[in-house]
C-alpha positions in Angstrom: -115.5 4.7 -8.3 -116.0 2.8 -5.0 -113.4 0.6 -3.4 -115.8 -2.4 -3.5 -114.1 -5.3 -5.3 -111.0 -3.2 -6.3 -107.5 -4.4 -5.6 -106.8 -2.4 -2.4 -103.5 -3.6 -1.1 -100.5 -5.6 -2.4 -97.8 -7.2 -0.3 -94.3 -7.9 -1.5 -92.2 -10.6 0.2 -88.6 -9.4 0.6 -85.5 -11.0 2.1 -83.9 -7.6 3.0 -86.4 -5.0 4.2 -83.9 -2.1 4.3 -82.6 -2.9 0.8 -86.2 -3.2 -0.6 -87.3 0.1 1.0 -84.2 1.8 -0.5 -84.9 0.4 -3.9 -88.6 1.5 -4.0 -87.8 4.9 -2.6 -85.1 5.5 -5.2 -87.0 4.0 -8.2 -90.5 5.3 -7.5 -90.3 7.8 -4.6 -92.4 5.6 -2.3 -92.4 6.2 1.4 -93.0 3.7 4.2 -94.5 3.3 7.7 -92.5 0.8 9.8 -94.6 -1.6 11.9 -91.8 -3.5 13.5 -88.6 -5.1 12.3 -90.3 -7.3 9.7 -92.9 -5.2 8.0 -93.3 -1.8 6.4 -96.4 -0.3 4.9 -96.2 1.4 1.5 -97.8 4.9 1.7 -100.1 5.9 -1.2 -102.5 8.7 -2.0 -105.4 8.5 0.4 -104.4 5.3 2.2 -101.7 2.7 2.6 -101.5 0.8 -0.7 -99.4 -2.1 0.3 -96.5 -3.5 2.3 -93.1 -5.1 2.4 -92.9 -8.3 4.5 -89.5 -9.7 5.5 -89.3 -13.4 4.7 -86.6 -16.1 4.5 -87.0 -16.6 0.8 -89.0 -15.1 -2.1 -91.1 -17.4 -4.3 -91.3 -15.9 -7.8 -94.3 -16.2 -10.1 -97.9 -15.5 -9.5 -99.7 -12.3 -10.5 -97.7 -9.6 -12.3 -97.9 -6.2 -10.6 -98.1 -3.5 -13.2 -97.4 0.2 -12.3 -98.4 3.1 -14.5 -95.9 5.8 -15.5 -96.3 9.2 -17.1 -92.7 9.0 -18.3 -91.7 5.4 -19.1 -88.1 6.2 -20.1 -87.5 8.0 -16.8 -89.1 5.1 -14.8 -86.9 2.6 -16.7 -83.8 4.7 -15.9 -84.8 5.0 -12.2 -85.4 1.2 -11.9 -81.9 0.5 -13.3 -80.3 3.2 -11.2 -81.9 1.8 -8.1 -80.6 -1.7 -8.7 -83.6 -3.4 -10.5 -82.8 -6.0 -13.2 -84.6 -5.5 -16.5 -86.3 -8.7 -17.5 -88.0 -7.4 -20.7 -86.8 -4.3 -22.4 -89.4 -1.6 -23.4 -91.8 -3.1 -25.9 -95.0 -1.9 -27.6 -98.3 -3.6 -27.3 -101.8 -2.5 -28.6 -102.5 -0.4 -25.5 -99.1 1.3 -25.1 -95.6 0.4 -24.1 -94.1 -1.3 -21.0 -91.0 -3.0 -19.5 -90.6 -5.7 -16.9 -88.1 -5.9 -14.1 -87.2 -7.8 -10.9 -86.6 -5.9 -7.7 -83.4 -6.7 -5.6 -85.4 -9.4 -3.8 -86.5 -11.2 -7.0 -90.1 -9.9 -7.3 -91.2 -9.4 -10.9 -93.1 -6.2 -11.8 -93.9 -4.2 -14.9 -94.3 -0.5 -15.7 -96.5 0.7 -18.6 -97.6 3.9 -20.3 -100.3 4.8 -22.8 -99.2 5.4 -26.5 -98.1 8.9 -27.1 
């Protein structure tokens, strides 16, 4: 599949860059490239997949970022351990199961897995 018209990069607004990096490192094992005091790129497979931008305040709402997990229970535990707040407990839907959470900066995300 080509990259043409695919979502290629996602930026999260954060009020505390160091705290956000620590959360995503602990919860999902992400690593970062720092581009200065207010921006860190999120490293992914073949290319950078996103970034964290330091802002004064975070506006919630908008598109929901959904991550995939091979082990939903482990991802749930990692999010809680890292300081994420569970917004919707694990629930089933026709395509699988998922949960929703907010990161320490207030961004809403979800994690899903296929049915077993």
